VMD Tcl script that draws the C-alpha trace (Angstrom):
set ca {
  {-29.86 -2.59 67.76}
  {-32.37 -1.29 65.94}
  {-30.57 1.84 65.45}
  {-27.61 0.06 64.11}
  {-29.82 -2.12 61.84}
  {-31.79 1.05 60.39}
  {-28.94 3.05 60.17}
  {-27.13 0.45 58.25}
  {-30.33 -0.34 56.08}
  {-30.35 3.57 55.83}
  {-26.62 3.27 54.67}
  {-27.47 0.43 51.88}
  {-30.38 2.49 50.45}
  {-27.70 5.49 50.21}
  {-25.36 3.66 48.72}
  {-27.67 1.80 46.36}
  {-29.35 5.22 44.91}
  {-25.80 6.24 44.51}
  {-24.78 3.73 42.58}
  {-28.11 4.06 40.69}
  {-27.19 7.79 40.20}
  {-23.34 7.28 39.27}
  {-25.00 4.90 36.99}
  {-27.30 6.96 35.34}
  {-24.44 9.67 35.13}
  {-21.83 8.05 33.28}
  {-24.28 5.76 31.47}
  {-25.16 7.63 28.45}
  {-21.69 8.40 27.55}
  {-20.32 5.23 27.90}
  {-22.53 3.32 25.93}
  {-22.15 5.76 22.89}
  {-18.14 5.28 23.82}
  {-19.14 1.73 23.30}
  {-20.91 2.48 19.78}
  {-18.33 4.46 19.31}
  {-15.73 2.01 20.09}
  {-17.66 -0.63 17.86}
  {-17.84 1.47 14.95}
  {-14.48 1.48 14.53}
  {-13.23 -1.71 15.12}
  {-15.61 -2.53 12.13}
  {-14.04 0.09 10.13}
  {-10.48 -1.16 11.59}
  {-11.41 -4.63 10.47}
  {-12.49 -3.34 7.06}
  {-9.09 -1.50 6.19}
  {-7.31 -4.76 7.46}
  {-9.21 -6.52 5.10}
  {-8.58 -3.50 2.05}
  {-4.82 -4.05 3.09}
  {-4.73 -7.82 3.02}
  {-6.18 -7.58 -0.93}
  {-3.81 -4.69 -1.49}
  {-0.57 -6.58 -0.12}
  {-1.65 -9.45 -2.30}
  {-2.23 -7.47 -5.26}
  {1.59 -5.83 -4.52}
  {2.91 -9.77 -4.29}
  {1.10 -11.12 -7.75}
  {2.83 -7.85 -9.18}
  {5.92 -8.91 -7.65}
  {5.86 -12.23 -8.93}
  {4.77 -11.47 -12.34}
  {7.98 -9.28 -12.22}
  {10.42 -11.96 -10.92}
  {8.14 -14.43 -13.88}
  {9.17 -11.52 -16.50}
  {12.83 -11.48 -15.57}
  {12.41 -15.09 -16.10}
  {11.25 -15.51 -19.26}
  {14.12 -12.51 -20.40}
  {16.86 -14.94 -18.99}
  {15.04 -17.58 -21.01}
  {14.76 -15.70 -24.16}
  {18.41 -14.46 -23.97}
  {19.64 -17.86 -23.08}
  {17.77 -19.06 -25.90}
  {19.58 -16.21 -28.02}
  {22.80 -17.56 -26.98}
  {22.44 -21.18 -27.23}
  {21.38 -19.72 -31.22}
  {24.85 -17.67 -31.46}
  {26.99 -21.01 -29.98}
  {25.10 -23.43 -32.21}
  {25.88 -21.03 -35.43}
  {29.37 -21.13 -34.32}
  {29.45 -24.54 -33.67}
  {27.90 -24.89 -37.65}
  {30.66 -22.62 -39.14}
  {33.59 -24.24 -36.93}
  {32.55 -27.60 -38.40}
  {32.26 -26.05 -42.04}
  {36.14 -24.40 -41.94}
  {37.36 -28.02 -40.42}
  {35.70 -30.31 -43.10}
  {37.01 -27.28 -45.78}
  {40.61 -27.84 -43.91}
  {40.58 -31.56 -44.23}
  {39.61 -31.85 -48.16}
  {41.94 -29.27 -49.32}
  {44.73 -31.19 -46.78}
  {43.65 -34.39 -48.36}
  {43.80 -32.74 -51.56}
  {47.54 -31.47 -51.13}
  {48.84 -34.81 -49.88}
  {47.50 -36.42 -53.01}
  {49.27 -33.68 -54.78}
  {52.38 -34.04 -52.72}
  {52.11 -37.92 -53.11}
  {51.79 -37.50 -56.96}
  {54.51 -35.10 -56.95}
  {56.69 -37.51 -55.16}
  {55.88 -40.40 -57.55}
  {56.66 -38.10 -60.44}
  {60.10 -37.52 -58.92}
  {60.71 -41.40 -58.28}
  {59.42 -42.24 -62.23}
  {61.90 -39.53 -63.05}
  {64.57 -40.68 -60.87}
  {63.71 -44.44 -62.39}
  {63.98 -43.30 -65.63}
  {67.46 -41.27 -65.27}
  {68.87 -44.31 -63.98}
  {68.26 -46.45 -66.63}
}
mol new
graphics top color blue
foreach p $ca { graphics top sphere $p radius 0.5 }
foreach p [lrange $ca 0 end-1] q [lrange $ca 1 end] { graphics top cylinder $p $q radius 0.2 }
display resetview
């Protein structure tokens, strides 16, 4: 039984030494890989932050383009509205002149009718 216990103790000691040896062999490179991964993660976070800032700038520029387009549309609409207003004023003026002319012609026609009626009354007398 002592032999078994001694063999188990020896086996345990050997396995611990083997584990320590494996850890010693891979600990340096693994810690180096861990440092490189940390540096890479830090750089990646910096890149993500910069990309988000650039994306926001691009969105702002796009908004500015849409805003400029909107202002252009408003300016065009104002110009068209002014043209329509000018056209309406012109039509109003022409309508007023036509009404004035029609009234004048109507008065002339009435005078002509009255003159004919007076002439016809004078002839009948």
